[in-house]
N, C-alpha and C positions, 0 to 999 in steps of 0.2 A: 385295458381301458377303452380302447377303440371298439372292441367287440361288445363290451358291456353298454356302450352308448349308441349302438346301432338302433335305427328306428324299429326294425323287426329283429328281435333277439333270436339267436339259434334255439330250436325247440328240442333238439336231440343231439347226441354225440356226433353224429355225422355232419350235421349242419354246423356244429361248433368247430369241428376239425376243418371244415371248408372255410369258415369265417376266419379262423386263425391263420391258415395259409394265405388267404387273400390279404389280410391285414399285414402279415409279415412282408408280403411283396410291395406293400405301399410305404414301407419305412424308407425315408429318403437317405441318400448318402450322407447329408449333413447331420441328420439325427444319429446315424450310426457312428460318425466321427465324434460327435459329442459324447456318446455313450463310452466309446473307447477312451477318450480323455478322462471321463469321470471315473472309469475303472482304474486308470493309472493313478489318479489322485487318491482314490479310496485305498488302493493297495499300499501307497506310500504312507498314508495315515495309520493303517494297521501295523505296518512295519515299525514306524516311529513309536507307536504305542506298545510295541513288543507283544502284539496280539491282543492287547487289552481293548477297552472300550474306546470308540471314537465318537466324534460329534455327529 
């Protein structure tokens, strides 16, 4: 999403790769912690649904 909303979008695969690496470095520790917590919750939901559909 961050790469897509840049003022000047990448024009080729090399610029895209550079933009992705740059944006990856901009992810805060809090955002990463939130993602880890989200994965734990989602994994638990999948297990509780016996691999079936979750919300």
